[in-house]
C-alpha positions as CSV (number, residue, x, y, z in Angstrom):
1,M,2.3,7.9,41.1
2,T,4.9,8.3,38.4
3,N,8.6,8.4,38.7
4,N,9.8,11.7,37.4
5,D,13.3,10.3,36.8
6,E,11.9,7.9,34.2
7,I,9.7,10.2,32.1
8,C,10.1,13.5,30.4
9,V,6.6,14.8,30.8
10,P,5.0,16.4,33.9
11,A,3.8,13.7,36.3
12,D,0.2,15.1,36.3
13,V,0.0,14.8,32.5
14,F,1.4,11.3,32.5
15,D,-1.1,10.2,35.2
16,A,-4.0,11.8,33.3
17,V,-3.0,10.1,30.0
18,C,-2.7,6.7,31.8
19,A,-6.1,7.3,33.4
20,K,-7.6,7.8,30.0
21,A,-5.9,4.7,28.7
22,D,-7.1,2.7,31.7
23,A,-10.6,3.9,31.2
24,A,-10.4,3.0,27.6
25,A,-9.2,-0.5,28.5
26,Q,-12.1,-1.0,30.8
27,A,-14.5,0.2,28.1
28,Q,-12.8,-2.1,25.6
29,R,-13.7,-5.1,27.7
30,G,-17.3,-4.2,27.3
31,L,-16.9,-3.7,23.5
32,A,-15.3,-7.1,23.2
33,Q,-18.6,-8.6,24.4
34,A,-20.6,-6.9,21.6
35,D,-21.6,-9.0,18.7
36,T,-21.0,-8.0,15.1
37,E,-24.5,-6.8,14.5
38,A,-24.3,-4.3,17.4
39,K,-20.9,-3.0,16.2
40,N,-22.2,-2.6,12.7
41,E,-25.3,-0.7,13.9
42,L,-23.0,1.6,15.9
43,L,-20.8,2.3,12.9
44,T,-23.9,3.1,10.7
45,A,-25.1,5.5,13.3
46,I,-21.7,7.2,13.4
47,A,-21.7,7.6,9.6
48,D,-25.2,9.0,9.7
49,A,-24.3,11.5,12.5
50,L,-21.2,12.6,10.6
51,D,-23.4,13.4,7.6
52,A,-26.0,15.1,9.6
53,R,-23.5,17.3,11.5
54,A,-21.0,17.8,8.7
55,D,-21.4,21.6,8.8
56,E,-20.1,21.6,12.4
57,I,-17.0,19.7,11.5
58,A,-16.4,21.7,8.3
59,G,-16.8,25.0,10.3
60,A,-14.2,23.9,12.8
61,N,-12.0,22.8,10.0
62,A,-12.3,26.2,8.3
63,L,-10.9,27.9,11.4
64,D,-8.0,25.4,11.5
65,M,-7.3,26.0,7.8
66,V,-7.2,29.8,8.2
67,E,-4.8,29.5,11.2
68,S,-2.6,27.1,9.4
69,K,-2.4,29.2,6.2
70,E,-1.5,32.2,8.3
71,A,1.2,30.2,10.0
72,G,2.8,29.3,6.7
73,M,1.8,25.7,6.3
74,D,2.8,24.3,2.9
75,A,0.3,23.3,0.2
76,G,0.8,19.5,0.7
77,K,0.0,19.7,4.5
78,L,-2.9,22.1,3.8
79,D,-4.4,19.5,1.4
80,R,-4.2,16.8,4.1
81,L,-5.7,19.2,6.7
82,L,-8.7,20.1,4.6
83,F,-11.9,18.3,5.9
84,D,-14.8,20.0,4.1
85,V,-18.3,18.6,3.6
86,P,-17.4,16.4,0.5
87,R,-14.4,14.9,2.4
88,I,-16.6,14.3,5.5
89,A,-19.1,12.6,3.3
90,A,-16.4,10.4,1.9
91,A,-15.2,9.5,5.4
92,A,-18.8,8.7,6.5
93,N,-19.1,6.4,3.5
94,G,-15.8,4.8,4.5
95,V,-17.4,4.1,7.9
96,R,-20.4,2.5,6.3
97,H,-18.1,0.3,4.2
98,V,-16.2,-0.8,7.3
99,A,-19.6,-1.9,8.7
100,T,-20.1,-4.2,5.7
101,L,-16.7,-6.0,6.1
102,P,-16.3,-9.3,7.9
103,D,-15.6,-9.1,11.6
104,P,-12.1,-10.5,12.2
105,V,-12.7,-11.1,15.9
106,G,-13.2,-14.7,16.6
107,E,-11.9,-15.8,13.3
108,I,-10.0,-19.1,13.6
109,V,-6.6,-18.8,12.0
110,R,-5.7,-22.4,12.3
111,G,-6.6,-25.4,14.4
112,Y,-5.6,-29.0,14.9
113,R,-5.8,-31.9,17.3
114,L,-2.8,-33.3,19.2
115,P,-2.2,-37.1,19.4
116,N,-3.5,-37.1,23.0
117,G,-6.8,-35.6,21.8
118,L,-6.2,-32.0,22.9
119,R,-7.8,-29.7,20.3
120,L,-6.0,-26.4,19.7
121,Q,-7.3,-23.3,18.0
122,Q,-5.6,-20.0,17.2
123,T,-8.2,-17.3,17.2
124,R,-8.2,-13.6,16.4
125,V,-8.8,-11.2,19.3
126,P,-8.6,-7.4,19.6
127,L,-5.2,-5.8,20.4
128,G,-6.8,-3.7,23.2
129,V,-6.0,0.0,23.5
130,I,-4.5,1.4,20.4
131,G,-2.7,4.8,20.6
132,M,-2.5,6.9,17.5
133,I,-0.2,9.9,17.0
134,Y,-0.8,11.8,13.8
135,E,-0.7,15.3,12.4
136,A,-2.9,17.5,10.2
137,R,-4.9,14.5,9.1
138,P,-8.5,14.9,10.4
139,N,-9.8,12.0,8.3
140,V,-7.6,9.7,10.3
141,T,-9.8,10.5,13.4
142,V,-12.8,8.9,11.6
143,D,-10.8,6.1,10.0
144,V,-9.2,5.0,13.3
145,A,-12.4,5.2,15.3
146,S,-14.3,3.1,12.8
147,L,-11.6,0.4,12.4
148,C,-11.0,0.2,16.2
149,L,-14.7,-0.1,17.0
150,K,-15.3,-2.8,14.4
151,S,-12.2,-4.8,15.5
152,G,-13.1,-4.5,19.2
153,N,-10.4,-2.1,20.2
154,A,-10.4,1.2,22.1
155,A,-8.5,4.2,20.7
156,I,-6.5,7.0,22.4
157,L,-5.7,9.8,19.9
158,R,-3.3,12.6,19.6
159,G,-4.2,14.5,16.4
160,G,-1.9,17.5,16.5
161,H,-2.4,21.2,17.0
162,A,-3.1,22.1,13.4
163,A,-6.3,20.0,13.3
164,E,-7.3,20.4,17.0
165,R,-10.7,22.1,16.4
166,T,-11.6,19.7,13.6
167,N,-10.7,16.7,15.6
168,A,-12.6,18.0,18.7
169,A,-15.7,18.5,16.6
170,T,-15.4,15.0,15.0
171,L,-14.8,13.2,18.3
172,A,-17.7,15.0,20.0
173,I,-20.0,13.5,17.4
174,I,-18.5,10.0,17.6
175,R,-18.6,10.0,21.4
176,D,-22.2,11.2,21.5
177,V,-23.2,8.3,19.3
178,L,-21.3,5.9,21.5
179,A,-23.2,7.1,24.5
180,D,-26.6,7.0,22.6
181,H,-26.0,3.3,21.8
182,G,-25.0,2.3,25.3
183,F,-21.3,2.2,24.8
184,D,-18.7,4.0,27.0
185,R,-17.5,7.3,25.6
186,A,-14.0,6.3,26.8
187,L,-13.7,3.9,23.9
188,V,-12.5,6.8,21.7
189,D,-10.6,9.5,23.6
190,T,-8.0,12.2,22.9
191,V,-5.0,13.7,24.7
192,D,-5.0,16.8,22.5
193,E,-5.6,19.0,25.5
194,Y,-2.1,18.1,26.8
195,G,-0.3,19.1,23.6
196,R,3.1,17.5,22.9
197,D,3.3,16.4,26.5
198,G,0.3,14.2,25.8
199,A,2.0,12.5,22.9
200,T,5.1,11.9,25.0
201,A,3.1,10.5,27.8
202,M,1.5,8.0,25.3
203,M,5.0,6.9,24.4
204,E,5.8,6.3,28.0
205,A,2.5,4.6,28.9
206,R,3.7,1.0,28.6
207,G,1.2,-1.3,30.3
208,H,-1.6,1.2,29.7
209,I,-1.6,1.4,25.9
210,D,-1.1,-1.9,24.1
211,V,0.3,-0.6,20.8
212,L,1.2,2.8,19.4
213,V,0.9,3.8,15.7
214,P,2.5,7.1,14.4
215,R,1.2,8.5,11.2
216,G,2.8,11.5,9.6
217,G,6.1,12.8,8.3
218,A,9.4,11.0,8.7
219,G,10.4,13.2,11.7
220,L,7.2,12.3,13.7
221,I,7.4,8.6,12.9
222,Q,11.1,8.3,13.8
223,A,10.6,10.3,17.0
224,V,8.0,7.8,18.1
225,V,10.0,4.7,17.0
226,R,13.1,5.9,18.8
227,N,11.5,7.1,22.1
228,S,8.4,4.9,22.7
229,K,8.4,2.4,25.5
230,V,5.0,1.2,24.1
231,P,5.3,-1.3,21.2
232,V,5.1,0.6,17.9
233,I,3.8,-0.4,14.5
234,E,5.9,1.8,12.2
235,T,4.0,3.5,9.4
236,G,6.2,4.8,6.7
237,A,7.2,8.0,5.2
238,G,7.0,7.5,1.4
239,N,10.2,7.8,-0.5
240,V,8.4,6.1,-3.4
241,H,10.0,5.1,-6.7
242,I,8.8,4.4,-10.2
243,Y,11.2,2.4,-12.4
244,V,10.8,2.5,-16.2
245,D,12.4,-0.6,-17.6
246,A,14.1,-1.0,-21.0
247,S,10.9,-2.9,-22.0
248,G,8.6,-0.2,-20.6
249,D,5.8,1.3,-22.7
250,L,6.0,5.1,-22.9
251,N,2.3,5.4,-23.5
252,K,1.7,3.7,-20.1
253,A,4.6,5.5,-18.4
254,I,3.6,9.1,-18.8
255,P,0.0,8.9,-17.3
256,I,1.2,6.6,-14.5
257,I,4.1,8.9,-13.5
258,L,1.9,12.0,-13.8
259,N,-0.8,10.4,-11.6
260,A,1.6,9.1,-9.1
261,K,3.4,12.4,-8.7
262,T,0.7,15.1,-9.2
263,Q,-2.8,13.8,-8.2
264,R,-2.1,14.6,-4.5
265,V,1.4,15.7,-3.7
266,G,1.2,15.7,0.1
267,V,0.4,12.0,0.6
268,C,2.8,9.1,1.4
269,N,2.0,7.1,-1.7
270,A,2.9,9.9,-4.1
271,A,5.9,9.1,-6.2
272,E,9.1,11.0,-5.3
273,K,11.7,9.3,-7.6
274,L,11.8,8.3,-11.2
275,I,14.4,5.8,-12.3
276,I,14.8,5.0,-16.0
277,H,16.9,2.4,-17.9
278,R,19.6,3.9,-20.0
279,D,18.5,2.0,-23.1
280,V,15.3,4.0,-23.3
281,A,16.3,7.2,-21.4
282,A,17.2,9.3,-24.4
283,Q,14.0,8.3,-26.1
284,Y,11.6,8.5,-23.2
285,L,12.9,11.1,-20.8
286,P,12.2,14.2,-23.0
287,A,8.5,13.4,-23.2
288,I,8.2,12.4,-19.5
289,A,10.1,15.5,-18.4
290,Q,8.0,17.7,-20.6
291,A,4.8,16.3,-19.1
292,L,6.0,16.6,-15.5
293,I,7.4,20.2,-16.0
294,A,4.1,21.2,-17.7
295,A,2.4,20.0,-14.5
296,D,4.7,22.4,-12.5
297,V,7.0,19.5,-11.2
298,A,10.6,20.5,-10.6
299,L,13.1,17.8,-11.5
300,H,16.2,16.9,-9.5
301,A,18.2,15.0,-12.1
302,D,21.4,13.1,-11.9
303,E,24.1,14.0,-14.5
304,S,22.8,11.7,-17.2
305,A,19.2,12.6,-16.8
306,Y,20.1,16.3,-16.6
307,D,22.0,16.3,-19.8
308,I,19.2,14.5,-21.7
309,I,16.5,16.9,-20.4
310,A,18.5,20.0,-20.8
311,N,19.4,19.2,-24.4
312,A,16.0,17.9,-25.5
313,G,14.8,21.3,-26.6
314,I,11.8,21.4,-24.2
315,D,10.4,25.0,-24.2
316,C,9.3,25.0,-20.6
317,V,12.6,23.8,-19.1
318,S,14.4,26.4,-17.0
319,E,17.7,25.2,-15.6
320,G,18.1,26.1,-12.0
321,E,14.4,26.4,-11.5
322,N,12.4,23.4,-12.7
323,L,15.6,21.4,-13.7
324,L,18.1,21.1,-11.0
325,A,21.2,18.9,-10.5
326,A,20.4,16.2,-7.9
327,T,22.5,16.0,-4.8
328,A,23.2,12.9,-2.7
329,Q,20.5,14.1,-0.2
330,D,17.8,14.1,-2.9
331,W,17.8,10.3,-3.1
332,D,16.6,10.1,0.5
333,T,14.2,13.0,0.5
334,E,10.4,12.7,0.7
335,Y,9.5,15.9,-1.0
336,L,5.7,16.0,-0.4
337,A,5.7,18.7,-3.1
338,L,5.8,19.2,-6.8
339,E,9.4,17.9,-7.0
340,M,10.8,14.6,-8.2
341,G,14.2,13.0,-8.4
342,V,15.3,11.5,-11.7
343,K,18.0,8.9,-12.2
344,V,19.3,7.0,-15.2
345,V,20.6,3.4,-14.5
346,D,22.4,0.9,-16.6
347,S,20.5,-2.2,-15.5
348,L,17.5,-3.6,-13.7
349,D,20.0,-4.8,-11.0
350,E,21.2,-1.2,-10.5
351,A,17.6,0.1,-10.2
352,I,16.7,-2.5,-7.6
353,A,19.9,-1.9,-5.6
354,H,19.2,1.9,-5.6
355,I,15.6,1.4,-4.5
356,N,16.5,-1.0,-1.7
357,E,19.2,1.4,-0.5
358,H,17.1,4.6,-0.5
359,S,13.4,3.5,-0.2
360,T,11.5,3.9,3.0
361,G,9.9,0.5,2.2
362,H,6.5,1.9,1.3
363,T,5.6,1.4,-2.4
364,E,7.5,1.0,-5.6
365,S,6.3,0.6,-9.2
366,I,7.8,-1.0,-12.3
367,I,6.7,0.0,-15.8
368,A,7.7,-3.0,-18.0
369,E,6.5,-5.5,-20.6
370,D,9.2,-8.0,-20.0
371,Y,7.8,-10.7,-17.8
372,S,11.2,-11.8,-16.4
373,A,12.0,-8.1,-15.5
374,I,8.7,-7.8,-13.7
375,E,9.2,-11.1,-11.8
376,E,12.7,-10.0,-10.8
377,F,11.6,-6.6,-9.6
378,T,8.6,-7.9,-7.6
379,K,10.7,-10.6,-5.9
380,R,13.7,-8.5,-5.0
381,V,12.4,-5.0,-4.2
382,D,12.0,-5.0,-0.4
383,S,8.9,-2.8,0.1
384,A,5.5,-3.3,1.6
385,V,3.7,-2.8,-1.8
386,V,5.0,-3.3,-5.3
387,M,2.9,-2.2,-8.3
388,V,3.3,-3.4,-11.9
389,N,2.3,-1.0,-14.7
390,A,0.2,1.0,-12.2
391,S,0.3,4.2,-10.1
392,T,1.7,4.1,-6.6
393,R,-1.4,6.1,-5.5
394,F,-3.3,2.8,-5.3
395,T,-1.6,1.9,-2.0
396,D,-4.5,2.9,0.2
397,G,-6.7,0.9,2.6
398,G,-9.9,2.2,1.0
399,V,-8.7,1.2,-2.5
400,F,-7.6,-2.2,-1.2
401,G,-11.1,-2.8,0.1
402,F,-10.5,-2.2,3.8
403,G,-13.0,0.7,4.0
404,A,-10.3,2.8,5.7
405,E,-6.8,2.2,7.1
406,L,-5.0,2.7,10.3
407,G,-1.9,3.6,8.3
408,I,0.5,1.9,5.9
409,S,3.0,-0.2,7.8
410,T,6.5,-0.4,6.5
411,Q,7.7,-2.7,9.2
412,K,8.0,-6.5,8.9
413,M,6.0,-7.7,11.9
414,H,2.4,-8.9,11.8
415,A,1.2,-5.9,9.8
416,R,2.8,-4.8,6.5
417,G,1.2,-2.4,3.9
418,P,-2.2,-0.9,4.4
419,M,-3.6,-1.8,7.8
420,G,-7.2,-2.8,8.0
421,L,-9.3,-4.8,10.4
422,R,-7.3,-8.0,10.5
423,E,-4.1,-6.0,11.2
424,M,-5.7,-4.6,14.3
425,T,-6.1,-8.0,15.9
426,T,-3.7,-10.4,17.6
427,T,-4.3,-14.0,18.3
428,K,-4.8,-16.3,21.3
429,W,-4.5,-20.0,21.5
430,I,-7.4,-22.0,23.0
431,G,-6.9,-25.6,24.0
432,Y,-10.0,-27.8,24.4
433,G,-9.3,-30.9,26.5
434,T,-11.1,-33.8,28.1
435,G,-8.9,-34.2,31.1
436,Q,-5.5,-34.5,29.5
437,V,-2.3,-34.1,31.6
438,R,1.2,-33.8,30.4
439,R,3.4,-36.8,31.2
């Protein structure tokens, strides 16, 4: 039984969540014996089932969408919550792609022989039971399940109230396929029925869950990082920057900035801040601002940027509405909306210092033609991903060729950036001897 003095959830919920995790661990031991072919066949069957029963998932999602709209959910979160037939088809194709990827389990990372003849090998093995806490992101249910199964892990999920019907429908299909292929349903399970207590119990379940991954807004992520007793892989909120250098090409800058900011505003790789070198600010900012404002982006500008934009004669500028004076808080805000902070800097050094102070360590981009500026930026900016003359929207496991992603890690442990199959493994050392003893 649990010790109520040590946990902040009801003992029965904690025990139930631990029981699910223990069942998942037992099931994972069976999955670990499966060969790559069997895992790939399982994933292909899951993808086919998702396509065949897409209307069930989309119907459940429609109910979640209606309820969330009535509750006042903002546009960015509603966009993440949407899981209609085209998005389900895209998720199914992601599962198929995962099936084609090399299996990391059993891969030899390094190996060598000691002088006494003992042969050592460091080999990739599954992490075990991976707990995932996320919100209003039903595609994550599919991504996590497929990546965990291919990498030999079990998954315990807490998907949040907003997507509860969608996640339940999706998991029912995945678990049916598991059973049909001779695998234990416990390999992919949920604690959604326990609400927030279920999530808290996952954080307390050290020794039952091997690693916990939060994915969502800054509040959710930091709550898990601060309170979890289970080891956490921190995925990042995205206070993402684009820096336009003095050598930057305006013809590249405008489409890159527009794409990074407006293609999907509610995702963590959307750009939130624009930093521009003073040498080109007066020339470039009016055109960049006009393009952003025409796309309904409100600009939070520092004093220099504000003056340039306000005096540029842009017809669509409305001070106090789509042009606002930036506050100190703006530089640390992940808007997840059609808003963007704008700052003018005197040097590359100042840009890098500002980014390293205010970034969440997710993704930054430089628009520049000067090779030395590019090299300086890529070496000194301390983020998981740095783009050069490209949109920040490319930071994505699917785009990187991982098929899907567990999340985008902003920590500096074994996983950093988009997390695919290899990031879902750890290693063990195996020593092959012929009778050696240490003297």
